[in-house]
N, C-alpha and C positions, 0 to 999 in steps of 0.2 A: 742714601747712607746704608751700607750693607749691615745686616743684623749679625755681626760677628760675635756678639755677646749673648745671643739668645740661647735658651736652654732647649735641649732635645726633649721631645714628648715621648715618654715610654708607653708601650702598648697597654700596660695595666692601669694607666691613668687616663687613657684617651677618652673614655666614656664616663669618667667619674665626677666631672665638674657640675656644680649646681647651675652655673651660668658661664657663658662665653661672650666676650666682646671681640669682634673680628673686624678686619679691614680698617685698622686704626693706625694713626701715628701717635706715638707715646713719648711724652716727656717724663722719664722715669725718676730723675734726680737721684739715681742710684749709682754708686761707684762700680757696681757690677757691670754697668752698661756704659762706663766711661765718664760719668759725671765727676768733675772736680779733680781729674788727674792733671798733674803739672805738665804742661806742654813742653817745658824745658827738659823733662826727663823721659817722657813717653810720647809715642807717635799717635796713640789712639784716644786722645782727649776728644770727648764727644759733647758738644754743647747741649745742655739740658739733660744729658744722658739719654738722648733721643733714639728711638727705634722707629723706623718707617715700615709701613706695610706689615704691621705686627698684630698680635692677638694676646688676650689675657684670659686665663682660666681662673674661675673663682669657686671656692669650696668653703662652706661653713663660715661665711663672712670674711674669709681671708683670701689673699692672692695666692693661688696654688701653682700657677705656671705663667710664664711670660715667654713668648717666642714669635717666630715668623708666622704670618698669616697662612702661608702655604703649608705649614706643618699640620694645621688643623682643618684646612679647607676641604679635604677629601673625606672628612669624618663627621661632617655636620649632620648627616642623616641619623646619627645616634641621638640627636637632641631634638626636643620639641621646639616649635617656633618661639614660644615665650621664654625659652632658655638661652636664646641667642640675640645679641644686639649687634647689628651691622652699623659700625661707625661711619661708613661711607667715606672713608678718607679723612674724617675730622680728627681733631687732636684730643687726646686724653692726658690729663695731668693728675697728680694727687689732688684730693679735695683740698681746697684752700683752708688755711688755719689763721684765724685772727687771734694773735697771742697776747694782746694787751687791750682790754676794753673795760669800760665802766658803764655798760649799757643799762644796768638796773639802777634807776634813779627816779625821783619824783620832780615835778615842776618844770620850769622853762627859764632859760637865761638869755633870751634874745635881747633883753634890755642891756645886758653887758656888752653884747655885740655892738649895739648902737653906741654905748658909752665909749668903747675903744675907738670907734670911728670918729668920735668927737675929741679924741686925744687922751683918754684915760689909759693908764698902763694896767697890766695885770696886778701889780703890787698896789696901785691906787684903789682898784676895785675891791681887792681883798681887805684893805684897811678900812673901807667904808661899809663893811659887813656883807659884801657880795662874795663872789667866788664860791669856793667849796662850801662855806658856811651857809650860803643861801640855799644851796641844794640840800644840805643837811636838814634844814627846817622843813622843806617841802617833802623830803623823803620820810622824815619822822612822822609827818602828818598823814601820809598816804596809807590807806589800808593795804593789806597784802594783795587783795584782789585788784585794786586799782594800780598798784605797782606792777603787777604781772601784766595787765593789759597794756599799759604804757610801754613797758620794756619789750614785750613781745613784738610790737611793730618794728622796733629797731633790729631785733634778731631776724625777723623774716626778710628784711631788706638785705641782710648779709647772706642769708641762706640762698636767696634767689640768684646771687652772684657766685655760687659755687663753694661757699664756706660750709665745711662739714665738721669742724672743731673750733671751739672758741674758748677763750679765757674770759671770765666775768669776775670783777673785783667787787668787794664791799667797799666801805670807806665813806659813805654818805650817811651813815648812821651815827657813828661816834658815841654810841651807847650800846649796851649789850643787846637790848631788845631789837633795835633797828638793824644792827649788824646781822643778827640772826635772821631777821625778816628779809634782808637783801640776799643773803646766801641761800635761804630757803627758796626764794623766787628763782634764783639762778638754777638750782637743782630742778625745780618744777619746769622751767623752760626747756632744759635738756631732755627731760623725760617726755614731755608732750611732743616735741618736735624731732625726736630721735637723732639728736646731735650731741656729740661729745662736748660737755661743759667742764672745764677745769675751774674750780672756785678758788679764789685768792682772798685771804684775809688782809684787809688794808685799813684797819682801824687807826693805824699811825699815819693818817692822811692829812689831818689838820687838827688844830686845837679847837674843841667845841667851846661855845661861849661860856658855859658853866665852869670851865677850867681856865679862864683867862688869866694869864701870867702865872700859871701853875702847870707848866708843861711836864715836869718830872712826875707830878702827881697823876697826870693823865696817862703818861706812859706806864705807870704802875698798874692802872686799870686795864690798859691794852694788854699787858702781860697776864693779867688775871683772867680776862675774858677768853683769851686764845685757847687754853686747855678745855674750857667749857664747850666752846663751839666745835673744837676738834673731836671731843668725845661724842658729840651729836652727829658726827659724820658730815660736817658742812665745810671742812677746810682741806684743800689739797696743797696749798702753798701759802707763804706769808710774804707780804710786801710792805713797803713803807715809803714815805716821801722825805728824802734826805736833802734838805735845801735850806737856804738862808731865810726863807719865809715859812719853813715848816719845822723839821726836827733835825737835831745834830746827829753826827755819826755815832756819838756815844749813847745817845738816847735810842737810836735804832739798834745799836749793838745789844741793848737789854732785851729788845723784842726778838732779835735773832737768837739769843741764847735760849729763850723759851722755845722757839721753833726747833732749835737743834735738840733740845731735850725731848721733843715730841717726834723727832725724826721727820720733820717737815722741811721741804726745800724752801729756799728764800730767793727773793728777787728784789729789785729796788728801783724807784724813781730817783734818778741821780743826774747831776751835772746839766740840768736843763737851764738854770738861771745863773749858776755859779759852780765853782769847784771846791767842795768841802770834803772830798775824799770818799764819797759814797761808793764809787765803783771799786775802789781798793777794799772797802769793807765787805761788799758782797762777794768779791773774789776770795777774800780771806775765808769766807764761809762756804766756798765752793758753790756759789749761787748759780741758779739757772740762768739768770739774765740781769743785765743792768740796762735801764730804759731811758730814753731821751738823748742825753750824752752830748749836747752841743758844746759843753765846756770841758769835755773829757781830756785829760792829759795823756801824753804818750807813756809816761811811767805807769799809769793805771791801766792803759791798754795792754801793756806787757803782763801785768798781773791778771787781767781778764784772760789773756791768751793762756797763761800757765794754769788757770783754774777751769779752762774750757767754758767760760761764761759767755753767753750770747749777748751781742749788742743789739738791742731792739730799737730801731729807728722809727720815729713817729712824725712824719712830715705833715700830718694834718694839724698838729699843734703848732709846728713851725710856721705853717701857712697862715693859720687863723690869727696867731699873735704877731704876724709880720716880722718874725725874727730875721736877723741878718747873720747870726753866728752859726755857721755850718758845722755839723758834726765832723770829726776828723776822719773822713772816709778813707783817705789815702793811708793814714797810719793804721787804721783797722785792717785794711787790705795787707799792708806790709807785714803785720804780725799775725795774719791768718785768723783773725777773730771772726767767727761766723756772724753775719748780719741778718737779722730778721726785720720784717716790715709789718706794721700793724696800723689799724685805724685810730687807736686811742679814743674810740668813740666815748664822748663825755659831753655834758651839757654846756660847758663853759669854754674850753680851749680847743676842742676838736669835735664838733657836732657832726661827725662823719660816719656814714653807714654804708660806705662802699670801699671794700678792700681793693678792688680794681683801680679806683681813683687814687687810693693811697700808693699803689704801685706806680702809677703814672707820676705822682708827685715825687716819689723816690727817685725817679729818673730825671725829671725836669728841675727839681729843686736841689737834690743831693748828688746829682750826676752819677747815680748808679746805672748799671746796664740793665736791659730787660731780663737777662738771665739772672742777674743778682737779685732783682726784686721778686721774680717768680720763685727763686730758691728761698728768698726771705719770707714768702707767704706759704711755703710748703715745708721743705726739709729743715730749714733753720728755725722756723716758727715752731715746728714739732719739738726740736731740741730745747727751745726756750720754755716749753711747758713740760719737759721730761717725758714726752710721748714717744717712746722708742719704736712703736709699731705703726706710726703714722708719718705722713709727709713725704713718702717716696713709694715708688712702685717696684716692688721686688717680692719674691716668694717669701711668705711668712708674715708680710705686713697686712694690716687691716685693708679691706677692700673699700676704702673711702676714696672715691674718684670723681672727677669732673670732666664732662664731655663738652667740647667747645666747637662752635662753628667758626673756625678761624683758619687762615692759610698758614700762619707761622706762630710759634709760641710768643714771639715778640708782640703780636697783635694785642695780647692781653694788657700790656702796659702802654701800648701806642694809642689805642682808641680811647676817646673820652666820651662818656655818657652812653655808650652802646653796650648792652649786656649780651654777649655772645653765648651765654650758657645754653647748651642743648640737652643737658641731662646731668643729674647729680645722684651719685650712689653713696649710701652710708651703710657700712657693715654688710656689703654685698647685695643690698636691696636698692633698686632705683626708687627715688623719691617721687611721690605724686606732686603735681604742680602746686606751689605754695603761693 
């Protein structure tokens, strides 16, 4: 593939980079390099926005230049050996982004896994005191140190597979102190491991036992806690569970109104088990994303398209629950709704700590293409978190990159159980082995 979109390297910048990556094939996911261009109107559509035999210049943690390898090859003597990475023909993608996770939690719910295999449904388990409420008890009981240690293991598994940004939700506290504890652990994980963590307030996740049959009273508390935790710098976005076993759209609307007053973006768990209008609600609030979506209607897809709300698909939960109702992929494509893919890592319905496997599931279970799932774990995942400088490789974006020992980008979704990661860069710095 000729590098017809690459940028010329000016003389005054030729020696200015902090680091160079040379001899690389790059999946940019940038419209500047042909990604996403409609083939019916343009002849230069380029799968993955890919550049072959290319190079990247990095300065101050940002991508400063992208161009042909031959443009820089004769100037390498200006750089010290430790300033140059020879990709040896391997592929570079944006660092992967896991845009929907619940990795901070206490306890273990493998007993529910067994119960489902004996015929219990998700709703049956919840009615018997299991499900989210069981994790709430364990998370409330855990110390902040114990919660950090348990959650760190899950984060490290994701980092090893090229994840450089992640969303972490609260929602297993359902009281002020434990919601604060979860969000604090999320912040601590990001700081220790030099990974971008977007924190999401999900207190409207389930009804705690002390509020049994008093959902409106509990939502009032959720709305009271949000400004407190936001003032403490712990909240980047607000989420809720809008379902027939959780909260109504009108109850979630009350939470969204508080989020709007604080200028916080919103997102929603919606249409996983039923259609009660959750995606229409999040679109009304110009939400970042609506997530799960197996029961999403085409009317609400149109509303998501109009509000530029990302559809976050979670095949791990679909797989674990043995669901048979597929998300409306063709209708999402028809209306050009961007689709992200994520692990939904959680203790009950998606105990998944591999974004690469989630991508494979997106292909095998949801019939997405390898290009769609890789875009869903990079550029569209970034949009689902409001991260405008991440998820693609172009000048001005963060130098969050993943180096892969693969032949083609499709290998990332094709292979099962093999981790082809050959290097991970965060903010322009190669990570040490984790």
